[in-house]
DSSP file (Angstrom, degrees, kcal/mol; ACC not computed):
  #  RESIDUE AA STRUCTURE BP1 BP2  ACC     N-H-->O    O-->H-N    N-H-->O    O-->H-N    TCO  KAPPA ALPHA  PHI   PSI    X-CA   Y-CA   Z-CA
    1    1 A X              0   0    0      0, 0.0     2,-0.3     0, 0.0   117,-0.0   0.000 360.0 360.0 360.0 133.9   -5.1   -6.0   11.7
    2    2 A X        -     0   0    0      1,-0.0     2,-0.5     0, 0.0   115,-0.0  -0.521 360.0-160.8 -70.1 132.7   -7.9   -7.6    9.8
    3    3 A X        -     0   0    0     -2,-0.3    -1,-0.0     3,-0.0     5,-0.0  -0.965  21.3-117.4-116.4 131.7   -6.8  -10.8    8.0
    4    4 A X     >  -     0   0    0     -2,-0.5     4,-2.5     1,-0.1     5,-0.2  -0.297  23.0-117.7 -64.4 151.5   -8.9  -12.1    5.2
    5    5 A X  H  > S+     0   0    0      1,-0.2     4,-2.2     2,-0.2     5,-0.2   0.856 115.3  57.4 -57.3 -34.7  -10.4  -15.6    5.7
    6    6 A X  H  > S+     0   0    0      2,-0.2     4,-2.0     1,-0.2    -1,-0.2   0.940 109.7  42.0 -61.2 -49.1   -8.3  -16.8    2.7
    7    7 A X  H  > S+     0   0    0      1,-0.2     4,-2.9     2,-0.2    -2,-0.2   0.883 111.6  56.0 -68.0 -37.5   -5.0  -15.8    4.3
    8    8 A X  H  X S+     0   0    0     -4,-2.5     4,-1.5     1,-0.2    -1,-0.2   0.904 107.6  49.1 -60.8 -40.4   -6.1  -17.1    7.7
    9    9 A X  H  X S+     0   0    0     -4,-2.2     4,-0.7     2,-0.2    -1,-0.2   0.918 111.6  48.9 -64.6 -42.5   -6.8  -20.5    6.1
   10   10 A X  H >X S+     0   0    0     -4,-2.0     4,-2.3     1,-0.2     3,-1.5   0.929 108.3  53.4 -61.8 -44.3   -3.3  -20.5    4.5
   11   11 A X  H 3X S+     0   0    0     -4,-2.9     4,-2.3     1,-0.3    -1,-0.2   0.825  99.5  63.9 -60.5 -31.0   -1.7  -19.5    7.8
   12   12 A X  H 3< S+     0   0    0     -4,-1.5    -1,-0.3    -5,-0.2    -2,-0.2   0.776 112.0  36.2 -62.2 -25.5   -3.4  -22.5    9.3
   13   13 A X  H << S+     0   0    0     -3,-1.5    -2,-0.2    -4,-0.7    -1,-0.2   0.831 129.1  28.9 -93.5 -39.6   -1.3  -24.7    7.0
   14   14 A X  H >< S-     0   0    0     -4,-2.3     3,-1.8     1,-0.3    -3,-0.2   0.508  83.7-157.9-105.8  -5.2    2.0  -22.9    6.8
   15   15 A X  T 3< S-     0   0    0     -4,-2.3    -1,-0.3    -5,-0.3    -2,-0.1  -0.429  71.6 -19.9  64.0-133.1    2.2  -21.1   10.2
   16   16 A X  T 3  S+     0   0    0     -2,-0.1    79,-1.8    78,-0.1    -1,-0.3   0.448 105.1 123.4 -88.5  -0.3    4.6  -18.2   10.0
   17   17 A X  S <  S-     0   0    0     -3,-1.8    78,-0.3     1,-0.2    -3,-0.1  -0.072  75.7 -68.2 -60.7 163.9    6.4  -19.4    6.9
   18   18 A X        -     0   0    0     76,-0.1     2,-0.4    78,-0.1    78,-0.2  -0.245  48.2-170.0 -58.5 130.9    6.6  -17.3    3.8
   19   19 A X  E     -a   96   0A   0     76,-1.4    78,-2.4    -3,-0.1     2,-0.6  -0.982  16.3-142.0-117.2 136.1    3.4  -16.6    1.8
   20   20 A X  E     +a   97   0A   0     -2,-0.4     2,-0.3    76,-0.2    78,-0.2  -0.882  34.3 173.3 -93.6 125.1    3.5  -15.0   -1.6
   21   21 A X  E     -a   98   0A   0     76,-2.2    78,-2.9    -2,-0.6     2,-0.5  -0.885  34.7-114.7-132.7 160.4    0.5  -12.7   -1.9
   22   22 A X  E     -a   99   0A   0     31,-0.3    31,-1.9    -2,-0.3     2,-0.3  -0.843  38.4-179.0 -94.8 130.4   -0.9  -10.1   -4.2
   23   23 A X  E     -aB 100  52A   0     76,-2.4    78,-2.2    -2,-0.5     2,-0.3  -0.910  13.0-163.2-128.4 157.7   -1.0   -6.5   -2.8
   24   24 A X  E     -aB 101  51A   0     27,-2.8    27,-2.3    -2,-0.3     2,-0.3  -0.961   6.4-178.1-133.6 152.6   -2.1   -3.1   -4.0
   25   25 A X  E     -aB 102  50A   0     76,-1.7    78,-2.2    -2,-0.3     2,-0.4  -0.988  12.4-145.1-148.4 156.6   -1.4    0.4   -2.9
   26   26 A X  E     -aB 103  49A   0     23,-2.3     2,-0.9    -2,-0.3    23,-0.5  -0.976  11.0-153.6-130.3 132.3   -2.6    3.8   -3.9
   27   27 A X  E     -a  104   0A   0     76,-3.0    78,-2.8    -2,-0.4     2,-0.4  -0.888  32.4-167.0 -97.8 102.7   -0.9    7.2   -4.1
   28   28 A X  E     -a  105   0A   0     -2,-0.9     8,-2.5     8,-0.5     2,-0.3  -0.787   8.3-172.8-100.6 129.9   -4.0    9.3   -3.7
   29   29 A X  E     -aC 106  35A   0     76,-2.1    78,-2.5    -2,-0.4     6,-0.2  -0.863  10.6-145.4-117.6 156.4   -4.0   13.1   -4.4
   30   30 A X    >   -     0   0    0      4,-1.4     3,-2.1    -2,-0.3    78,-0.0  -0.485  43.6 -84.2-106.0-176.5   -6.6   15.7   -3.8
   31   31 A X  T 3  S+     0   0    0      1,-0.3    -2,-0.0    -2,-0.2    75,-0.0   0.740 129.5  55.1 -62.6 -22.8   -7.4   18.8   -5.9
   32   32 A X  T 3  S-     0   0    0      2,-0.1    -1,-0.3    94,-0.0    -3,-0.0   0.439 119.0-110.0 -88.6  -0.1   -4.7   20.7   -4.1
   33   33 A X    <   +     0   0    0     -3,-2.1    94,-0.4     1,-0.3    -2,-0.1   0.543  68.9 146.4  84.3   6.6   -2.1   18.1   -5.0
   34   34 A X        -     0   0    0     92,-0.1    -4,-1.4    93,-0.1     2,-0.4  -0.404  46.0-123.9 -75.9 156.8   -1.7   16.8   -1.5
   35   35 A X  E     -CD  29 125A   0     90,-3.6    90,-2.3    -6,-0.2     2,-0.5  -0.856  15.6-130.4-105.5 134.1   -1.0   13.1   -0.8
   36   36 A X  E     + D   0 124A   0     -8,-2.5    -8,-0.5    -2,-0.4    13,-0.4  -0.716  31.5 178.3 -83.9 125.3   -3.3   11.0    1.4
   37   37 A X  E     - D   0 123A   0     86,-2.7    86,-2.3    -2,-0.5     2,-0.4  -0.935  15.3-154.1-126.5 152.4   -1.4    9.0    4.0
   38   38 A X  E     -ED  47 122A   0      9,-2.9     9,-1.9    -2,-0.3     2,-0.7  -0.973  20.3-127.0-124.2 139.8   -2.6    6.6    6.7
   39   39 A X  E     -ED  46 121A   0     82,-3.0    81,-3.6    -2,-0.4    82,-0.7  -0.791  40.2-121.4 -85.0 116.2   -0.8    5.8   10.0
   40   40 A X  E  >  - D   0 119A   0      5,-3.2     4,-1.5    -2,-0.7    79,-0.3  -0.235   7.8-143.0 -65.0 142.2   -0.6    2.0   10.0
   41   41 A X  T  4 S+     0   0    0     77,-2.2    78,-0.1     1,-0.2    -1,-0.1   0.731  96.8  53.2 -74.2 -23.4   -2.2    0.0   12.8
   42   42 A X  T  4 S+     0   0    0     76,-0.3    -1,-0.2     3,-0.1    49,-0.1   0.806 130.5   6.6 -86.4 -29.2    0.5   -2.6   12.9
   43   43 A X  T  4 S-     0   0    0      2,-0.2    -2,-0.2    47,-0.0     3,-0.1   0.450  89.6-121.8-133.3  -2.1    3.6   -0.5   13.2
   44   44 A X     <  +     0   0    0     -4,-1.5     2,-0.2     1,-0.2    -3,-0.1   0.519  66.7 133.0  75.6   4.8    2.3    3.1   13.7
   45   45 A X        -     0   0    0    124,-0.2    -5,-3.2    -6,-0.1    -1,-0.2  -0.595  60.5-111.9 -91.3 150.8    4.2    4.4   10.6
   46   46 A X  E     +E   39   0A   0     86,-0.6    88,-0.4    -7,-0.3     2,-0.3  -0.571  51.5 146.2 -74.7 141.6    2.7    6.7    8.0
   47   47 A X  E     -E   38   0A   0     -9,-1.9    -9,-2.9    -2,-0.2     2,-0.2  -0.958  51.1 -78.7-160.8 174.5    2.3    5.1    4.6
   48   48 A X        -     0   0    0     -2,-0.3   -11,-0.1   -11,-0.2   -21,-0.1  -0.539  63.0 -87.8 -77.5 151.1    0.1    5.0    1.5
   49   49 A X  E     +B   26   0A   0    -23,-0.5   -23,-2.3   -13,-0.4     2,-0.3  -0.355  63.7 160.6 -59.8 139.0   -3.1    3.1    1.8
   50   50 A X  E     +B   25   0A   0    -25,-0.2     2,-0.3    16,-0.2   -25,-0.2  -0.972  11.3 150.2-155.8 163.5   -2.5   -0.6    0.8
   51   51 A X  E     -B   24   0A   0    -27,-2.3   -27,-2.8    -2,-0.3     2,-0.2  -0.975  40.7 -70.1-176.7-172.7   -4.0   -4.1    1.2
   52   52 A X  E     -B   23   0A   0     -2,-0.3     2,-0.5   -29,-0.2   -29,-0.2  -0.643  37.5-117.6-100.9 156.4   -4.3   -7.5   -0.3
   53   53 A X        -     0   0    0    -31,-1.9   -31,-0.3    -2,-0.2     2,-0.1  -0.799  30.8-134.7 -90.0 127.2   -6.3   -8.7   -3.3
   54   54 A X    >   -     0   0    0     -2,-0.5     3,-2.3     4,-0.2     8,-0.1  -0.459  38.1 -80.1 -78.1 154.8   -9.0  -11.2   -2.4
   55   55 A X  T 3  S+     0   0    0      1,-0.3    -1,-0.1    -2,-0.1     3,-0.1  -0.304 120.0  14.4 -53.9 133.5   -9.5  -14.3   -4.5
   56   56 A X  T 3  S+     0   0    0      1,-0.3     2,-0.4    -3,-0.1    -1,-0.3   0.406 101.7 119.8  81.7  -1.7  -11.4  -13.5   -7.7
   57   57 A X    <   -     0   0    0     -3,-2.3    -1,-0.3     4,-0.0     2,-0.2  -0.768  62.0-127.9 -99.5 139.8  -10.9   -9.7   -7.2
   58   58 A X     >  -     0   0    0     -2,-0.4     4,-2.5     1,-0.1     5,-0.2  -0.573  24.4-117.1 -80.3 148.7   -9.1   -7.5   -9.8
   59   59 A X  H  > S+     0   0    0      1,-0.2     4,-2.4     2,-0.2     5,-0.2   0.881 113.6  52.0 -55.4 -41.7   -6.3   -5.3   -8.4
   60   60 A X  H  > S+     0   0    0      1,-0.2     4,-2.2     2,-0.2    -1,-0.2   0.911 111.0  47.3 -64.1 -41.0   -8.0   -2.1   -9.3
   61   61 A X  H  > S+     0   0    0      1,-0.2     4,-2.3     2,-0.2    -1,-0.2   0.907 111.6  51.5 -64.7 -40.9  -11.2   -3.1   -7.5
   62   62 A X  H  X S+     0   0    0     -4,-2.5     4,-3.1     1,-0.2    -2,-0.2   0.901 109.4  50.3 -61.9 -40.7   -9.1   -4.2   -4.5
   63   63 A X  H  X S+     0   0    0     -4,-2.4     4,-2.7     2,-0.2     5,-0.3   0.940 110.2  48.0 -65.0 -47.0   -7.4   -0.8   -4.4
   64   64 A X  H  X S+     0   0    0     -4,-2.2     4,-1.8     1,-0.2    -1,-0.2   0.921 116.0  45.9 -59.1 -43.6  -10.6    1.2   -4.5
   65   65 A X  H  X S+     0   0    0     -4,-2.3     4,-2.8     2,-0.2    -2,-0.2   0.945 113.3  48.2 -63.4 -50.1  -12.0   -1.0   -1.8
   66   66 A X  H  X S+     0   0    0     -4,-3.1     4,-2.7     1,-0.2     5,-0.3   0.909 110.2  50.7 -61.9 -44.6   -8.9   -0.9    0.4
   67   67 A X  H  X>S+     0   0    0     -4,-2.7     4,-2.3    -5,-0.2     6,-0.7   0.939 114.2  44.6 -59.7 -45.4   -8.5    2.9    0.2
   68   68 A X  H  X5S+     0   0    0     -4,-1.8     4,-2.0    -5,-0.3    -2,-0.2   0.925 114.2  48.9 -65.9 -43.7  -12.1    3.4    1.2
   69   69 A X  H  <5S+     0   0    0     -4,-2.8    -2,-0.2     1,-0.2    -1,-0.2   0.910 120.3  35.9 -61.0 -42.7  -12.0    0.9    4.0
   70   70 A X  H  <5S+     0   0    0     -4,-2.7    45,-0.7    -5,-0.2    -1,-0.2   0.769 134.8  18.1 -84.8 -26.8   -8.8    2.3    5.5
   71   71 A X  H  <5S-     0   0    0     -4,-2.3    42,-3.1    -5,-0.3    -3,-0.2   0.591  87.7-123.8-123.8 -15.0   -9.3    6.0    5.0
   72   72 A X  S  <<S+     0   0    0     -4,-2.0    39,-0.9    -5,-0.5     2,-0.4   0.421  71.9 125.7  80.8  -2.6  -12.9    6.8    4.2
   73   73 A X  E     -F  110   0A   0     -6,-0.7     2,-0.4    37,-0.2    -1,-0.3  -0.754  53.9-143.6 -96.1 134.7  -11.9    8.4    0.9
   74   74 A X  E     -F  109   0A   0     35,-2.2    34,-3.1    -2,-0.4    35,-1.1  -0.784  26.6-171.5 -93.7 140.1  -13.4    7.3   -2.4
   75   75 A X  E     -F  107   0A   0     -2,-0.4     2,-0.4    32,-0.3    32,-0.2  -0.866  24.9-148.5-131.6 160.6  -11.0    7.3   -5.3
   76   76 A X  E     -F  106   0A   0     30,-2.1    30,-2.5    -2,-0.3     2,-0.5  -0.968  31.7-120.1-120.6 145.8  -10.8    6.9   -9.1
   77   77 A X  E     -F  105   0A   0     -2,-0.4    28,-0.3    28,-0.2     3,-0.1  -0.741  25.6-178.3 -91.0 128.1   -7.7    5.4  -10.6
   78   78 A X  E     -     0   0A   0     26,-2.8     2,-0.3    -2,-0.5    27,-0.2   0.845  63.1 -26.8 -88.5 -41.4   -5.7    7.6  -13.0
   79   79 A X  E     -F  104   0A   0     25,-1.5    25,-2.6    65,-0.0     2,-0.4  -0.992  63.0 -89.8-167.5 160.1   -3.0    5.2  -14.0
   80   80 A X  E     -F  103   0A   0     -2,-0.3    23,-0.3    23,-0.2     3,-0.1  -0.671  38.0-177.0 -72.9 130.8   -0.8    2.2  -13.1
   81   81 A X  E     -     0   0A   0     21,-2.8    71,-2.7    -2,-0.4     2,-0.3   0.723  50.8 -34.7-107.1 -27.0    2.3    3.6  -11.4
   82   82 A X  E     -Fg 102 152A   0     20,-1.7    20,-2.4    69,-0.3    -1,-0.3  -0.981  39.3-141.3 178.9 169.6    4.4    0.6  -10.7
   83   83 A X  E     +F  101   0A   0     69,-2.3    71,-0.4    -2,-0.3     2,-0.3  -0.980  30.9 139.3-150.0 136.2    4.9   -3.0   -9.8
   84   84 A X  E     -F  100   0A   0     16,-2.0    16,-2.9    -2,-0.3     2,-0.3  -0.972  47.3-105.0-165.8 158.8    7.4   -4.8   -7.6
   85   85 A X  E     -F   99   0A   0     -2,-0.3     2,-0.4    14,-0.2    14,-0.2  -0.729  35.2-172.1 -89.3 148.4    7.8   -7.5   -5.0
   86   86 A X  E     -F   98   0A   0     12,-2.2    12,-2.6    -2,-0.3     2,-0.2  -0.959  14.8-138.4-145.4 120.3    8.3   -6.4   -1.5
   87   87 A X  E     -F   97   0A   0     76,-0.4    79,-0.4    -2,-0.4     2,-0.3  -0.530  22.3-178.9 -81.3 146.6    9.1   -8.6    1.6
   88   88 A X  E     -F   96   0A   0      8,-2.9     8,-2.9    -2,-0.2     2,-0.5  -0.997  17.5-166.0-142.4 138.4    7.4   -8.0    4.9
   89   89 A X  E     -F   95   0A   0     -2,-0.3    80,-0.8     6,-0.2     6,-0.2  -0.984  23.8-144.1-121.7 118.7    7.7   -9.7    8.3
   90   90 A X    >   -     0   0    0      4,-2.8     3,-2.7    -2,-0.5   -47,-0.0  -0.352  27.5-102.9 -79.6 160.6    4.9   -8.8   10.6
   91   91 A X  T 3  S+     0   0    0      1,-0.3    -1,-0.1     2,-0.1   -48,-0.0   0.770 122.3  57.3 -54.8 -27.6    5.3   -8.3   14.4
   92   92 A X  T 3  S-     0   0    0      2,-0.1    -1,-0.3     1,-0.0    -2,-0.0   0.458 123.9-103.5 -83.5   0.6    3.7  -11.7   15.0
   93   93 A X  S <  S+     0   0    0     -3,-2.7     2,-0.2     1,-0.3    -2,-0.1   0.336  70.5 147.9  96.5  -6.4    6.4  -13.4   12.8
   94   94 A X        -     0   0    0     -5,-0.1    -4,-2.8     1,-0.0     2,-0.4  -0.471  35.3-151.0 -64.4 126.5    4.3  -13.9    9.7
   95   95 A X  E     + F   0  89A   0    -79,-1.8   -76,-1.4   -78,-0.3     2,-0.3  -0.865  22.2 166.9-103.7 133.8    6.5  -13.7    6.6
   96   96 A X  E     -aF  19  88A   0     -8,-2.9    -8,-2.9    -2,-0.4     2,-0.4  -0.966  26.5-156.4-138.3 153.6    5.1  -12.5    3.3
   97   97 A X  E     -aF  20  87A   0    -78,-2.4   -76,-2.2    -2,-0.3     2,-0.4  -0.966  22.9-154.5-129.6 120.2    6.3  -11.3    0.0
   98   98 A X  E     -aF  21  86A   0    -12,-2.6   -12,-2.2    -2,-0.4     2,-1.1  -0.760  18.6-145.6 -96.8 133.7    3.9   -9.2   -1.9
   99   99 A X  E     -aF  22  85A   0    -78,-2.9   -76,-2.4    -2,-0.4     2,-0.4  -0.879  38.7-161.2 -86.0 101.9    3.6   -8.7   -5.6
  100  100 A X  E     -aF  23  84A   0    -16,-2.9   -16,-2.0    -2,-1.1     2,-0.5  -0.761  19.5-169.4 -99.2 131.3    2.5   -5.1   -5.1
  101  101 A X  E     -aF  24  83A   0    -78,-2.2   -76,-1.7    -2,-0.4     2,-0.4  -0.978  13.5-164.0-114.1 121.7    0.8   -3.1   -7.9
  102  102 A X  E     -aF  25  82A   0    -20,-2.4   -21,-2.8    -2,-0.5   -20,-1.7  -0.872   2.8-163.1-116.0 149.2    0.5    0.6   -7.1
  103  103 A X  E     -aF  26  80A   0    -78,-2.2   -76,-3.0    -2,-0.4     2,-0.5  -0.871  22.4-124.9-125.0 150.5   -1.7    3.1   -8.7
  104  104 A X  E     +aF  27  79A   0    -25,-2.6   -26,-2.8    -2,-0.3   -25,-1.5  -0.881  43.6 179.9 -92.3 128.5   -2.0    6.9   -8.9
  105  105 A X  E     -aF  28  77A   0    -78,-2.8   -76,-2.1    -2,-0.5     2,-0.4  -0.849  25.2-140.4-130.4 160.9   -5.4    7.9   -7.8
  106  106 A X  E     -aF  29  76A   0    -30,-2.5   -30,-2.1    -2,-0.3     2,-0.3  -0.974  26.8-117.5-121.0 139.4   -7.6   11.0   -7.3
  107  107 A X  E     + F   0  75A   0    -78,-2.5   -32,-0.3    -2,-0.4     3,-0.1  -0.558  34.2 170.1 -71.4 134.7  -10.0   11.5   -4.4
  108  108 A X  E     -     0   0A   0    -34,-3.1     2,-0.3     1,-0.3   -33,-0.2   0.353  59.3 -25.6-126.8   1.7  -13.6   11.9   -5.6
  109  109 A X  E    S+ F   0  74A   0    -35,-1.1   -35,-2.2     0, 0.0    -1,-0.3  -0.986  83.1  76.2 171.7-175.9  -15.5   11.8   -2.4
  110  110 A X  E     - F   0  73A   0     -2,-0.3     2,-0.4   -37,-0.3   -37,-0.2  -0.109  67.7 -93.4  77.0 179.3  -15.7   10.7    1.2
  111  111 A X        -     0   0    0    -39,-0.9     2,-0.1     2,-0.1    -1,-0.0  -0.999  38.7 -99.5-135.9 136.2  -13.9   12.2    4.2
  112  112 A X        +     0   0    0     -2,-0.4     2,-0.3   -40,-0.1   -40,-0.2  -0.333  56.7 151.8 -58.2 124.9  -10.6   11.1    5.7
  113  113 A X        -     0   0    0    -42,-3.1   -40,-0.1    -2,-0.1     2,-0.1  -0.940  42.2-122.5-156.3 132.3  -11.2    9.0    8.7
  114  114 A X        -     0   0    0     -2,-0.3   -43,-0.2     6,-0.2     6,-0.1  -0.451  12.0-142.3 -71.9 147.3   -9.1    6.2   10.3
  115  115 A X        -     0   0    0    -45,-0.7     5,-0.1    -2,-0.1    -1,-0.1   0.570  33.6-126.7 -86.6  -8.7  -10.8    2.8   10.7
  116  116 A X  S    S+     0   0    0      3,-2.2     4,-0.1   -46,-0.2    -2,-0.1   0.398  95.1  53.9  81.4  -3.7   -9.1    2.3   14.1
  117  117 A X  S    S+     0   0    0      2,-0.3    -1,-0.1   -47,-0.1     3,-0.1   0.604 119.7  17.3-121.7 -73.2   -7.7   -1.0   13.1
  118  118 A X  S    S+     0   0    0      1,-0.2   -77,-2.2   -77,-0.1     2,-0.4   0.782 135.1  37.4 -76.3 -26.7   -5.6   -0.9    9.9
  119  119 A X  E     -D   40   0A   0    -79,-0.3    -3,-2.2   -78,-0.1    -2,-0.3  -0.993  54.6-178.2-128.7 133.8   -5.3    2.9   10.1
  120  120 A X  E    S+     0   0A   0    -81,-3.6     2,-0.3    -2,-0.4    -6,-0.2   0.663  78.7   5.7 -98.6 -22.1   -4.9    4.9   13.3
  121  121 A X  E     -D   39   0A   0    -82,-0.7   -82,-3.0    -8,-0.1     2,-0.4  -0.973  61.0-158.8-156.6 152.8   -4.9    8.3   11.6
  122  122 A X  E     +D   38   0A   0     -2,-0.3     2,-0.3   -84,-0.2   -84,-0.2  -0.999  22.8 156.9-137.7 134.8   -5.5    9.6    8.1
  123  123 A X  E     -D   37   0A   0    -86,-2.3   -86,-2.7    -2,-0.4     2,-0.4  -0.994  38.3-115.7-156.2 157.9   -4.2   13.0    6.8
  124  124 A X  E     -D   36   0A   0     -2,-0.3     2,-0.4   -88,-0.2   -88,-0.2  -0.797  32.4-171.2 -94.7 139.1   -3.4   14.9    3.6
  125  125 A X  E     -D   35   0A   0    -90,-2.3   -90,-3.6    -2,-0.4     2,-0.2  -0.990  26.8-116.9-132.7 140.0    0.2   16.1    3.2
  126  126 A X    >   -     0   0    0     -2,-0.4     3,-2.5     3,-0.3   -92,-0.1  -0.509  33.8-118.6 -66.6 142.8    1.9   18.4    0.7
  127  127 A X  G >  S+     0   0    0    -94,-0.4     3,-0.5     1,-0.3    -1,-0.1   0.779 115.7  49.7 -57.6 -26.3    4.4   16.4   -1.4
  128  128 A X  G 3  S+     0   0    0      1,-0.2    -1,-0.3     0, 0.0    -2,-0.1   0.328 112.4  48.6 -93.9   8.4    7.2   18.6   -0.1
  129  129 A X  G <  S+     0   0    0     -3,-2.5    -3,-0.3     2,-0.0    -1,-0.2  -0.179  75.0 152.1-138.8  43.0    6.1   18.2    3.6
  130  130 A X    <   -     0   0    0     -3,-0.5     3,-0.1    -5,-0.1    -3,-0.0  -0.423  43.8-117.2 -73.7 148.8    5.7   14.5    4.0
  131  131 A X        -     0   0    0      1,-0.2     2,-0.3    -2,-0.1    -1,-0.1  -0.113  57.5 -55.7 -71.8-178.3    6.2   12.9    7.4
  132  132 A X  S    S+     0   0    0      1,-0.0   -86,-0.6     0, 0.0     2,-0.3  -0.467  71.2 176.5 -61.7 121.1    8.9   10.4    8.1
  133  133 A X        -     0   0    0     -2,-0.3   -86,-0.1    -3,-0.1     2,-0.1  -0.922  28.9-115.1-128.0 151.9    8.4    7.6    5.6
  134  134 A X     >  -     0   0    0    -88,-0.4     4,-2.2    -2,-0.3     3,-0.2  -0.350  37.8-101.8 -78.6 169.8   10.2    4.4    4.8
  135  135 A X  H  > S+     0   0    0      1,-0.2     4,-2.5     2,-0.2    27,-0.2   0.833 120.0  58.7 -61.3 -34.1   11.9    3.9    1.4
  136  136 A X  H  > S+     0   0    0      2,-0.2     4,-1.8     1,-0.2    -1,-0.2   0.920 108.5  43.6 -64.2 -45.5    9.1    1.6    0.2
  137  137 A X  H  > S+     0   0    0      1,-0.2     4,-2.5     2,-0.2     5,-0.2   0.918 113.8  51.5 -65.4 -42.8    6.5    4.4    0.7
  138  138 A X  H  X S+     0   0    0     -4,-2.2     4,-2.9     1,-0.2     5,-0.2   0.875 107.2  53.7 -63.6 -37.2    8.8    7.0   -0.8
  139  139 A X  H  X S+     0   0    0     -4,-2.5     4,-2.4     2,-0.2     5,-0.3   0.946 111.4  44.8 -61.2 -47.7    9.4    4.8   -3.9
  140  140 A X  H  X S+     0   0    0     -4,-1.8     4,-2.0     2,-0.2    -2,-0.2   0.911 116.2  45.8 -65.2 -42.0    5.6    4.4   -4.5
  141  141 A X  H  X S+     0   0    0     -4,-2.5     4,-2.3     2,-0.2    -2,-0.2   0.950 113.6  49.0 -65.5 -47.9    4.9    8.1   -4.0
  142  142 A X  H  X S+     0   0    0     -4,-2.9     4,-0.6     1,-0.2    -2,-0.2   0.899 114.6  43.6 -60.4 -42.8    7.8    9.3   -6.1
  143  143 A X  H  < S+     0   0    0     -4,-2.4     3,-0.4    -5,-0.2    -1,-0.2   0.867 114.9  49.5 -72.8 -34.6    7.0    7.1   -9.1
  144  144 A X  H  < S+     0   0    0     -4,-2.0    -2,-0.2    -5,-0.3    -1,-0.2   0.847 110.0  49.9 -72.3 -33.1    3.3    7.8   -8.9
  145  145 A X  H  < S+     0   0    0     -4,-2.3     2,-0.9    -5,-0.2    -1,-0.2   0.541  82.7 103.4 -86.0  -5.1    3.7   11.6   -8.8
  146  146 A X  S >< S-     0   0    0     -4,-0.6     3,-1.3    -3,-0.4    -4,-0.0  -0.686  77.7-128.3 -77.2 110.1    6.1   11.7  -11.8
  147  147 A X  T 3  S+     0   0    0     -2,-0.9     3,-0.1     1,-0.2    -2,-0.1  -0.272  79.9   1.3 -63.8 142.5    3.8   12.9  -14.5
  148  148 A X  T 3  S+     0   0    0      1,-0.2     2,-0.3     0, 0.0    -1,-0.2   0.685  92.4 144.8  57.5  23.3    3.6   11.0  -17.8
  149  149 A X    <   -     0   0    0     -3,-1.3    -1,-0.2    -6,-0.2     3,-0.1  -0.669  52.2-117.1 -88.3 145.8    6.0    8.3  -16.6
  150  150 A X        -     0   0    0     -2,-0.3    -1,-0.1     1,-0.2   -69,-0.0  -0.355  53.8 -70.9 -69.5 163.4    5.5    4.7  -17.6
  151  151 A X        -     0   0    0      1,-0.1   -69,-0.3   -69,-0.1     2,-0.2  -0.299  57.5-119.2 -56.2 139.6    4.8    2.3  -14.8
  152  152 A X  B     +g   82   0A   0    -71,-2.7   -69,-2.3    -3,-0.1     2,-0.3  -0.565  44.1 152.2 -83.3 143.5    7.9    1.7  -12.7
  153  153 A X        -     0   0    0     -2,-0.2     2,-0.5   -71,-0.2   -69,-0.1  -0.963  47.7 -97.8-158.3 161.6    9.5   -1.7  -12.3
  154  154 A X        -     0   0    0    -71,-0.4     3,-0.1    -2,-0.3     6,-0.1  -0.733  41.1-126.4 -84.2 132.4   13.0   -3.1  -11.6
  155  155 A X    >   -     0   0    0     -2,-0.5     3,-2.6     1,-0.2    -1,-0.0  -0.353  46.4 -71.5 -70.4 157.3   14.8   -4.1  -14.8
  156  156 A X  T 3  S+     0   0    0      1,-0.3    -1,-0.2    -2,-0.0     3,-0.1  -0.258 124.0  10.8 -51.8 131.0   16.1   -7.7  -14.9
  157  157 A X  T 3  S+     0   0    0      1,-0.3    -1,-0.3    -3,-0.1     2,-0.2   0.332 101.9 124.9  82.3  -7.6   19.1   -8.0  -12.6
  158  158 A X    <   -     0   0    0     -3,-2.6     2,-0.3     2,-0.0    -1,-0.3  -0.516  41.4-163.6 -84.4 151.3   18.4   -4.6  -11.0
  159  159 A X        -     0   0    0     -2,-0.2     2,-0.3    -3,-0.1    -4,-0.1  -0.897   3.5-160.7-126.2 162.1   18.0   -4.1   -7.3
  160  160 A X    >   -     0   0    0     -2,-0.3     3,-2.1     1,-0.1     4,-0.1  -0.990  23.4-131.8-143.3 134.3   16.5   -1.2   -5.4
  161  161 A X  G >  S+     0   0    0     -2,-0.3     3,-1.2     1,-0.3   -25,-0.1   0.775 105.1  63.0 -59.7 -26.3   17.1   -0.4   -1.6
  162  162 A X  G 3  S+     0   0    0      1,-0.2    -1,-0.3   -27,-0.2   -26,-0.1   0.653  98.6  57.3 -71.7 -13.3   13.3    0.1   -1.1
  163  163 A X  G <  S+     0   0    0     -3,-2.1   -76,-0.4   -77,-0.1    -1,-0.2   0.227  82.6 112.6-103.9  13.8   12.7   -3.6   -2.0
  164  164 A X  S <  S-     0   0    0     -3,-1.2     2,-0.3     1,-0.1   -77,-0.1  -0.310  83.4 -80.1 -80.9 167.6   15.0   -5.1    0.6
  165  165 A X        -     0   0    0    -79,-0.1    -1,-0.1     1,-0.1   -77,-0.1  -0.530  53.7-124.4 -65.7 125.5   13.9   -7.2    3.6
  166  166 A X        -     0   0    0    -79,-0.4     3,-0.1    -2,-0.3    -1,-0.1  -0.359   7.5-127.1 -70.8 154.1   12.7   -4.8    6.3
  167  167 A X  S    S-     0   0    0      1,-0.3     2,-0.3    -2,-0.0    -1,-0.1   0.923  86.8 -34.2 -63.0 -43.9   14.3   -5.0    9.8
  168  168 A X              0   0    0     -3,-0.0    -1,-0.3  -125,-0.0   -78,-0.1  -0.954 360.0 360.0-166.5 167.2   10.7   -5.2   11.1
  169  169 A X              0   0    0    -80,-0.8  -124,-0.2    -2,-0.3   -79,-0.1   0.458 360.0 360.0 -92.1 360.0    7.3   -3.9   10.2
């Protein structure tokens, strides 16, 4: 998995200890209403395209960049779909908690293709025929595909099972 120079420098100071990072993800649909998913390079699971925001980069710009880098698909953002923190422990032991902002997007060009590093496969799926997904991916897809819904967030004091510490990535 590609690690930004910024995160690599931080890891040089903190080792595997917790880093709080900004993340983005996109629930991308095509004209047929199918959802774009990528098989992750770090754990082999299907998920929505996602990545980190670089210093000085706006979340929407980061999302457009990440989707294209990981999937080959160019997108336009329709709306903000949700925001939540999400803990991750990577296979190498690096602990992160992402403030993740996810968007509902539409494909406007490009062709689905895995990058061979962050994504091992890329495919379109009908919303009623999604592959095995974790709760975190299902939360983002479900909230993004709900038409005319306000952005999703956890209310003060609320918890959600999709936002728990994963067993592993």
